[in-house]
Each structure stands twice: as C-alpha cells, then as structure tokens.
N, CA, C and O atoms as a GROMACS GRO file, in nm:
protein
  396
    1MET      N    1   1.562  -0.726  -0.523
    1MET     CA    2   1.445  -0.652  -0.528
    1MET      C    3   1.297  -0.664  -0.584
    1MET      O    4   1.256  -0.721  -0.685
    2PRO      N    5   1.230  -0.592  -0.486
    2PRO     CA    6   1.052  -0.571  -0.524
    2PRO      C    7   1.043  -0.650  -0.546
    2PRO      O    8   1.095  -0.737  -0.476
    3GLU      N    9   0.960  -0.688  -0.676
    3GLU     CA   10   0.767  -0.732  -0.813
    3GLU      C   11   0.771  -0.645  -0.835
    3GLU      O   12   0.814  -0.592  -0.733
    4PRO      N   13   0.756  -0.563  -0.914
    4PRO     CA   14   0.661  -0.521  -0.983
    4PRO      C   15   0.461  -0.485  -0.902
    4PRO      O   16   0.346  -0.528  -0.910
    5PRO      N   17   0.532  -0.396  -0.845
    5PRO     CA   18   0.389  -0.306  -0.771
    5PRO      C   19   0.201  -0.449  -0.873
    5PRO      O   20   0.185  -0.494  -0.987
    6THR      N   21   0.133  -0.457  -0.768
    6THR     CA   22   0.028  -0.520  -0.864
    6THR      C   23  -0.099  -0.434  -0.756
    6THR      O   24  -0.107  -0.444  -0.634
    7GLU      N   25  -0.165  -0.373  -0.823
    7GLU     CA   26  -0.292  -0.294  -0.726
    7GLU      C   27  -0.372  -0.360  -0.747
    7GLU      O   28  -0.387  -0.445  -0.834
    8GLU      N   29  -0.457  -0.312  -0.634
    8GLU     CA   30  -0.626  -0.466  -0.622
    8GLU      C   31  -0.730  -0.339  -0.545
    8GLU      O   32  -0.692  -0.249  -0.470
    9THR      N   33  -0.868  -0.367  -0.591
    9THR     CA   34  -0.906  -0.305  -0.462
    9THR      C   35  -1.028  -0.387  -0.413
    9THR      O   36  -1.033  -0.510  -0.427
   10SER      N   37  -1.129  -0.311  -0.353
   10SER     CA   38  -1.210  -0.441  -0.272
   10SER      C   39  -1.326  -0.336  -0.192
   10SER      O   40  -1.291  -0.255  -0.106
   11ASN      N   41  -1.485  -0.356  -0.245
   11ASN     CA   42  -1.528  -0.304  -0.200
   11ASN      C   43  -1.546  -0.320  -0.070
   11ASN      O   44  -1.567  -0.214  -0.010
   12SER      N   45  -1.545  -0.422  -0.003
   12SER     CA   46  -1.591  -0.516   0.092
   12SER      C   47  -1.499  -0.457   0.227
   12SER      O   48  -1.474  -0.556   0.297
   13SER      N   49  -1.449  -0.351   0.280
   13SER     CA   50  -1.358  -0.315   0.396
   13SER      C   51  -1.280  -0.244   0.343
   13SER      O   52  -1.225  -0.267   0.235
   14GLY      N   53  -1.266  -0.152   0.410
   14GLY     CA   54  -1.158  -0.031   0.389
   14GLY      C   55  -1.202   0.122   0.452
   14GLY      O   56  -1.144   0.224   0.489
   15TRP      N   57  -1.277   0.097   0.445
   15TRP     CA   58  -1.406   0.305   0.366
   15TRP      C   59  -1.335   0.385   0.456
   15TRP      O   60  -1.300   0.317   0.553
   16GLY      N   61  -1.314   0.455   0.461
   16GLY     CA   62  -1.283   0.599   0.423
   16GLY      C   63  -1.321   0.654   0.528
   16GLY      O   64  -1.431   0.622   0.575
   17VAL      N   65  -1.207   0.787   0.616
   17VAL     CA   66  -1.251   0.799   0.761
   17VAL      C   67  -1.378   0.905   0.649
   17VAL      O   68  -1.498   0.887   0.626
   18MET      N   69  -1.329   0.959   0.625
   18MET     CA   70  -1.468   1.132   0.522
   18MET      C   71  -1.433   1.034   0.402
   18MET      O   72  -1.360   0.965   0.332
   19TYR      N   73  -1.575   1.102   0.452
   19TYR     CA   74  -1.630   1.116   0.226
   19TYR      C   75  -1.478   1.188   0.123
   19TYR      O   76  -1.399   1.280   0.147
   20ASN      N   77  -1.486   1.139   0.065
   20ASN     CA   78  -1.387   1.083  -0.044
   20ASN      C   79  -1.201   1.118  -0.052
   20ASN      O   80  -1.129   1.187  -0.124
   21THR      N   81  -1.172   0.998   0.103
   21THR     CA   82  -1.037   0.966   0.126
   21THR      C   83  -1.116   0.819   0.175
   21THR      O   84  -1.216   0.775   0.232
   22TYR      N   85  -0.942   0.767   0.083
   22TYR     CA   86  -0.907   0.636   0.058
   22TYR      C   87  -0.855   0.543   0.147
   22TYR      O   88  -0.796   0.600   0.239
   23ASN      N   89  -0.854   0.436   0.154
   23ASN     CA   90  -0.784   0.344   0.266
   23ASN      C   91  -0.654   0.345   0.148
   23ASN      O   92  -0.670   0.392   0.035
   24VAL      N   93  -0.554   0.298   0.186
   24VAL     CA   94  -0.432   0.191   0.074
   24VAL      C   95  -0.353   0.158   0.190
   24VAL      O   96  -0.298   0.214   0.285
   25SER      N   97  -0.375   0.007   0.127
   25SER     CA   98  -0.254  -0.106   0.152
   25SER      C   99  -0.147  -0.165   0.119
   25SER      O  100  -0.192  -0.269   0.069
   26PHE      N  101  -0.045  -0.171   0.113
   26PHE     CA  102   0.081  -0.231   0.098
   26PHE      C  103   0.118  -0.305   0.166
   26PHE      O  104   0.158  -0.299   0.282
   27TYR      N  105   0.098  -0.440   0.043
   27TYR     CA  106   0.164  -0.599   0.130
   27TYR      C  107   0.284  -0.658   0.061
   27TYR      O  108   0.336  -0.580  -0.018
   28THR      N  109   0.347  -0.790   0.072
   28THR     CA  110   0.442  -0.857   0.083
   28THR      C  111   0.369  -0.986   0.064
   28THR      O  112   0.270  -1.016   0.131
   29MET      N  113   0.400  -1.034   0.007
   29MET     CA  114   0.399  -1.158  -0.090
   29MET      C  115   0.539  -1.238   0.012
   29MET      O  116   0.539  -1.317   0.106
   30SER      N  117   0.643  -1.169  -0.064
   30SER     CA  118   0.760  -1.225  -0.049
   30SER      C  119   0.885  -1.224   0.137
   30SER      O  120   0.885  -1.154   0.238
   31ASN      N  121   0.944  -1.306   0.106
   31ASN     CA  122   1.015  -1.290   0.308
   31ASN      C  123   1.136  -1.212   0.231
   31ASN      O  124   1.146  -1.251   0.114
   32GLY      N  125   1.209  -1.134   0.260
   32GLY     CA  126   1.354  -1.100   0.264
   32GLY      C  127   1.377  -1.027   0.414
   32GLY      O  128   1.309  -1.053   0.514
   33PHE      N  129   1.496  -0.922   0.409
   33PHE     CA  130   1.592  -0.918   0.476
   33PHE      C  131   1.549  -0.764   0.493
   33PHE      O  132   1.554  -0.679   0.403
   34GLY      N  133   1.496  -0.739   0.662
   34GLY     CA  134   1.433  -0.597   0.694
   34GLY      C  135   1.265  -0.607   0.583
   34GLY      O  136   1.207  -0.654   0.485
   35PRO      N  137   1.264  -0.506   0.716
   35PRO     CA  138   1.080  -0.427   0.633
   35PRO      C  139   1.128  -0.364   0.537
   35PRO      O  140   1.243  -0.325   0.515
   36ILE      N  141   0.998  -0.352   0.459
   36ILE     CA  142   1.043  -0.279   0.347
   36ILE      C  143   0.955  -0.114   0.381
   36ILE      O  144   0.848  -0.094   0.439
   37GLN      N  145   1.041  -0.031   0.324
   37GLN     CA  146   0.986   0.096   0.346
   37GLN      C  147   0.855   0.187   0.262
   37GLN      O  148   0.846   0.188   0.140
   38ILE      N  149   0.804   0.225   0.311
   38ILE     CA  150   0.681   0.280   0.171
   38ILE      C  151   0.696   0.406   0.198
   38ILE      O  152   0.720   0.426   0.318
   39ASP      N  153   0.689   0.528   0.112
   39ASP     CA  154   0.677   0.657   0.110
   39ASP      C  155   0.603   0.734   0.042
   39ASP      O  156   0.641   0.773  -0.068
   40LEU      N  157   0.439   0.785   0.113
   40LEU     CA  158   0.327   0.850   0.028
   40LEU      C  159   0.334   0.959   0.145
   40LEU      O  160   0.356   0.979   0.264
   41ASN      N  161   0.287   1.033  -0.023
   41ASN     CA  162   0.270   1.180   0.065
   41ASN      C  163   0.328   1.281   0.187
   41ASN      O  164   0.285   1.361   0.270
   42GLY      N  165   0.432   1.235   0.150
   42GLY     CA  166   0.538   1.340   0.282
   42GLY      C  167   0.486   1.211   0.408
   42GLY      O  168   0.496   1.245   0.526
   43SER      N  169   0.440   1.085   0.381
   43SER     CA  170   0.399   0.968   0.520
   43SER      C  171   0.556   0.890   0.555
   43SER      O  172   0.653   0.929   0.489
   44THR      N  173   0.570   0.822   0.620
   44THR     CA  174   0.646   0.723   0.581
   44THR      C  175   0.623   0.550   0.652
   44THR      O  176   0.719   0.519   0.722
   45GLU      N  177   0.538   0.463   0.645
   45GLU     CA  178   0.522   0.325   0.682
   45GLU      C  179   0.628   0.295   0.614
   45GLU      O  180   0.694   0.345   0.523
   46LEU      N  181   0.630   0.130   0.730
   46LEU     CA  182   0.672  -0.007   0.670
   46LEU      C  183   0.575  -0.121   0.654
   46LEU      O  184   0.464  -0.115   0.707
   47ILE      N  185   0.618  -0.229   0.578
   47ILE     CA  186   0.553  -0.354   0.563
   47ILE      C  187   0.653  -0.419   0.638
   47ILE      O  188   0.770  -0.426   0.600
   48THR      N  189   0.588  -0.491   0.793
   48THR     CA  190   0.655  -0.557   0.864
   48THR      C  191   0.660  -0.707   0.844
   48THR      O  192   0.752  -0.788   0.863
   49TYR      N  193   0.493  -0.728   0.784
   49TYR     CA  194   0.488  -0.922   0.785
   49TYR      C  195   0.498  -0.953   0.612
   49TYR      O  196   0.519  -0.875   0.518
   50PHE      N  197   0.477  -1.083   0.615
   50PHE     CA  198   0.476  -1.120   0.472
   50PHE      C  199   0.377  -1.235   0.428
   50PHE      O  200   0.412  -1.352   0.430
   51PHE      N  201   0.239  -1.191   0.383
   51PHE     CA  202   0.139  -1.227   0.330
   51PHE      C  203   0.097  -1.309   0.278
   51PHE      O  204   0.088  -1.255   0.167
   52ASN      N  205   0.049  -1.429   0.261
   52ASN     CA  206   0.006  -1.550   0.138
   52ASN      C  207  -0.113  -1.524   0.093
   52ASN      O  208  -0.171  -1.589   0.006
   53TYR      N  209  -0.171  -1.393   0.171
   53TYR     CA  210  -0.298  -1.372   0.018
   53TYR      C  211  -0.295  -1.233   0.066
   53TYR      O  212  -0.230  -1.188   0.161
   54ASN      N  213  -0.431  -1.126  -0.070
   54ASN     CA  214  -0.430  -1.021   0.036
   54ASN      C  215  -0.480  -1.014   0.127
   54ASN      O  216  -0.568  -1.087   0.174
   55PRO      N  217  -0.427  -0.911   0.172
   55PRO     CA  218  -0.491  -0.909   0.341
   55PRO      C  219  -0.597  -0.823   0.365
   55PRO      O  220  -0.634  -0.834   0.481
   56GLY      N  221  -0.683  -0.712   0.277
   56GLY     CA  222  -0.711  -0.646   0.260
   56GLY      C  223  -0.684  -0.517   0.344
   56GLY      O  224  -0.576  -0.514   0.404
   57CYS      N  225  -0.785  -0.389   0.356
   57CYS     CA  226  -0.735  -0.228   0.392
   57CYS      C  227  -0.672  -0.256   0.558
   57CYS      O  228  -0.720  -0.360   0.604
   58ARG      N  229  -0.581  -0.189   0.649
   58ARG     CA  230  -0.542  -0.162   0.726
   58ARG      C  231  -0.558  -0.243   0.836
   58ARG      O  232  -0.600  -0.211   0.948
   59ASP      N  233  -0.507  -0.390   0.779
   59ASP     CA  234  -0.438  -0.515   0.856
   59ASP      C  235  -0.258  -0.464   0.935
   59ASP      O  236  -0.155  -0.408   0.898
   60PRO      N  237  -0.305  -0.520   1.042
   60PRO     CA  238  -0.153  -0.433   1.087
   60PRO      C  239  -0.026  -0.557   1.028
   60PRO      O  240  -0.040  -0.679   1.030
   61GLY      N  241   0.091  -0.484   0.980
   61GLY     CA  242   0.152  -0.589   0.954
   61GLY      C  243   0.201  -0.520   0.821
   61GLY      O  244   0.321  -0.510   0.796
   62CYS      N  245   0.094  -0.468   0.731
   62CYS     CA  246   0.111  -0.351   0.654
   62CYS      C  247   0.110  -0.208   0.639
   62CYS      O  248   0.043  -0.138   0.715
   63ALA      N  249   0.146  -0.183   0.592
   63ALA     CA  250   0.208   0.027   0.513
   63ALA      C  251   0.063   0.058   0.483
   63ALA      O  252  -0.007   0.011   0.394
   64ASN      N  253   0.039   0.132   0.560
   64ASN     CA  254  -0.135   0.156   0.577
   64ASN      C  255  -0.094   0.283   0.590
   64ASN      O  256  -0.008   0.325   0.667
   65PHE      N  257  -0.186   0.370   0.478
   65PHE     CA  258  -0.207   0.578   0.451
   65PHE      C  259  -0.385   0.515   0.417
   65PHE      O  260  -0.452   0.420   0.376
   66VAL      N  261  -0.390   0.674   0.480
   66VAL     CA  262  -0.513   0.728   0.394
   66VAL      C  263  -0.486   0.848   0.275
   66VAL      O  264  -0.377   0.906   0.273
   67VAL      N  265  -0.556   0.870   0.211
   67VAL     CA  266  -0.578   0.949   0.075
   67VAL      C  267  -0.684   1.019   0.062
   67VAL      O  268  -0.802   0.991   0.080
   68PRO      N  269  -0.607   1.157   0.013
   68PRO     CA  270  -0.748   1.225  -0.063
   68PRO      C  271  -0.760   1.138  -0.222
   68PRO      O  272  -0.693   1.042  -0.260
   69SER      N  273  -0.862   1.207  -0.291
   69SER     CA  274  -0.852   1.120  -0.393
   69SER      C  275  -0.800   1.191  -0.500
   69SER      O  276  -0.800   1.314  -0.489
   70GLY      N  277  -0.749   1.137  -0.612
   70GLY     CA  278  -0.670   1.206  -0.689
   70GLY      C  279  -0.558   1.074  -0.707
   70GLY      O  280  -0.590   0.963  -0.665
   71THR      N  281  -0.372   1.106  -0.796
   71THR     CA  282  -0.318   1.079  -0.862
   71THR      C  283  -0.204   1.058  -0.693
   71THR      O  284  -0.195   1.147  -0.609
   72HIS      N  285  -0.140   0.939  -0.685
   72HIS     CA  286  -0.039   0.970  -0.550
   72HIS      C  287   0.076   0.947  -0.624
   72HIS      O  288   0.074   0.996  -0.737
   73SER      N  289   0.217   0.862  -0.577
   73SER     CA  290   0.301   0.910  -0.604
   73SER      C  291   0.386   0.837  -0.489
   73SER      O  292   0.412   0.893  -0.382
   74TYR      N  293   0.429   0.698  -0.523
   74TYR     CA  294   0.503   0.636  -0.428
   74TYR      C  295   0.663   0.590  -0.405
   74TYR      O  296   0.697   0.570  -0.522
   75LYS      N  297   0.734   0.572  -0.355
   75LYS     CA  298   0.843   0.506  -0.316
   75LYS      C  299   0.860   0.406  -0.271
   75LYS      O  300   0.819   0.422  -0.157
   76ILE      N  301   0.911   0.260  -0.283
   76ILE     CA  302   0.898   0.186  -0.209
   76ILE      C  303   1.130   0.125  -0.191
   76ILE      O  304   1.231   0.130  -0.261
   77THR      N  305   1.075   0.065  -0.008
   77THR     CA  306   1.253   0.080   0.010
   77THR      C  307   1.292   0.008   0.031
   77THR      O  308   1.219  -0.048   0.113
   78ARG      N  309   1.366  -0.042   0.016
   78ARG     CA  310   1.411  -0.268   0.097
   78ARG      C  311   1.538  -0.241   0.066
   78ARG      O  312   1.575  -0.228  -0.051
   79GLY      N  313   1.628  -0.228   0.185
   79GLY     CA  314   1.773  -0.178   0.173
   79GLY      C  315   1.880  -0.097   0.113
   79GLY      O  316   1.937  -0.020   0.190
   80SER      N  317   1.919  -0.100  -0.006
   80SER     CA  318   1.982  -0.022  -0.121
   80SER      C  319   1.889  -0.009  -0.251
   80SER      O  320   1.915   0.080  -0.333
   81TYR      N  321   1.772  -0.104  -0.274
   81TYR     CA  322   1.703  -0.104  -0.336
   81TYR      C  323   1.587  -0.044  -0.357
   81TYR      O  324   1.504  -0.061  -0.267
   82TYR      N  325   1.545   0.038  -0.467
   82TYR     CA  326   1.346   0.140  -0.472
   82TYR      C  327   1.363   0.139  -0.555
   82TYR      O  328   1.454   0.149  -0.637
   83ARG      N  329   1.242   0.120  -0.544
   83ARG     CA  330   1.082   0.148  -0.674
   83ARG      C  331   1.052   0.285  -0.699
   83ARG      O  332   1.103   0.393  -0.670
   84VAL      N  333   0.933   0.237  -0.778
   84VAL     CA  334   0.844   0.459  -0.729
   84VAL      C  335   0.742   0.338  -0.869
   84VAL      O  336   0.760   0.251  -0.955
   85GLY      N  337   0.610   0.446  -0.783
   85GLY     CA  338   0.580   0.381  -0.818
   85GLY      C  339   0.427   0.508  -0.832
   85GLY      O  340   0.424   0.598  -0.747
   86SER      N  341   0.326   0.502  -0.929
   86SER     CA  342   0.213   0.552  -0.857
   86SER      C  343   0.051   0.534  -0.845
   86SER      O  344   0.032   0.526  -0.966
   87PHE      N  345  -0.034   0.525  -0.810
   87PHE     CA  346  -0.192   0.482  -0.843
   87PHE      C  347  -0.305   0.624  -0.835
   87PHE      O  348  -0.281   0.742  -0.806
   88THR      N  349  -0.386   0.580  -0.859
   88THR     CA  350  -0.534   0.683  -0.895
   88THR      C  351  -0.617   0.645  -0.816
   88THR      O  352  -0.627   0.522  -0.816
   89THR      N  353  -0.696   0.705  -0.734
   89THR     CA  354  -0.868   0.686  -0.644
   89THR      C  355  -0.979   0.606  -0.766
   89THR      O  356  -0.966   0.631  -0.886
   90GLY      N  357  -1.040   0.551  -0.736
   90GLY     CA  358  -1.107   0.529  -0.810
   90GLY      C  359  -1.239   0.483  -0.731
   90GLY      O  360  -1.225   0.499  -0.609
   91VAL      N  361  -1.344   0.439  -0.763
   91VAL     CA  362  -1.470   0.405  -0.738
   91VAL      C  363  -1.465   0.367  -0.568
   91VAL      O  364  -1.561   0.386  -0.494
   92SER      N  365  -1.326   0.304  -0.521
   92SER     CA  366  -1.390   0.171  -0.442
   92SER      C  367  -1.313   0.267  -0.274
   92SER      O  368  -1.264   0.379  -0.262
   93GLN      N  369  -1.324   0.220  -0.230
   93GLN     CA  370  -1.297   0.327  -0.093
   93GLN      C  371  -1.129   0.236  -0.051
   93GLN      O  372  -1.037   0.292   0.010
   94CYS      N  373  -1.124   0.095  -0.099
   94CYS     CA  374  -1.032  -0.007  -0.019
   94CYS      C  375  -0.873   0.018  -0.125
   94CYS      O  376  -0.847   0.106  -0.042
   95ILE      N  377  -0.792   0.021  -0.191
   95ILE     CA  378  -0.721  -0.020  -0.268
   95ILE      C  379  -0.522  -0.104  -0.149
   95ILE      O  380  -0.454  -0.084  -0.049
   96THR      N  381  -0.536  -0.207  -0.290
   96THR     CA  382  -0.434  -0.262  -0.194
   96THR      C  383  -0.323  -0.290  -0.357
   96THR      O  384  -0.333  -0.318  -0.477
   97ILE      N  385  -0.217  -0.256  -0.243
   97ILE     CA  386  -0.088  -0.253  -0.339
   97ILE      C  387   0.005  -0.374  -0.318
   97ILE      O  388   0.100  -0.352  -0.243
   98LYS      N  389  -0.005  -0.495  -0.369
   98LYS     CA  390   0.079  -0.568  -0.376
   98LYS      C  391   0.271  -0.504  -0.421
   98LYS      O  392   0.309  -0.411  -0.492
   99ILE      N  393   0.348  -0.608  -0.337
   99ILE     CA  394   0.479  -0.505  -0.370
   99ILE      C  395   0.564  -0.680  -0.419
   99ILE      O  396   0.680  -0.682  -0.459
   0.00000   0.00000   0.00000
C-alpha cells in the first residue's frame, strides 16, 4: 500500500501555463509492481518512474497535472489498493506530492 502522501512546494520551477494555474506532480520513492495511477479532476496520469529525490514539477515519469486555484481531490491506485487525498493551491506555482 502506498505511504501517506506528503506535499512539498517549490518556487524554482513549474510555473503555470496561464495566470492562476498550478503545476502539480505526483512522484514516488518506492519501487513496486506496476505503475501508480493518479485520478485528479477527471484526468488520469501514471507514475512510471521511481525517484530517490524530489524531481520537481513536470518531470517525465511523474503524474503531471495543471490545475486552477482551489482545493482538489485525488485518488491514488496501485493494484487493488487505493488512497484518497486533497490539496489546496497556494503561493507556489509548483506543487509536488510524494506518494
């Protein structure tokens, strides 16, 4: 089962395409069987790479999204296990969430 998500923010990269949009990247440091699926705002992306560091926003292998300001709910699925969570956009244009 995935570990509880942790959110980190960075102002160093990942600026939104438009004003008041935010880049959100989900990543993991743990290896396992198969990719991890992230469902957010009706879109689905996969985490396909396992990092040993925080890769920042928009790195290949992460599940990358662009969202408007506000609070967003997501669902993480790996095999038959799943977890739900939420985050709220803030000052940073780059939000990374470790799974």
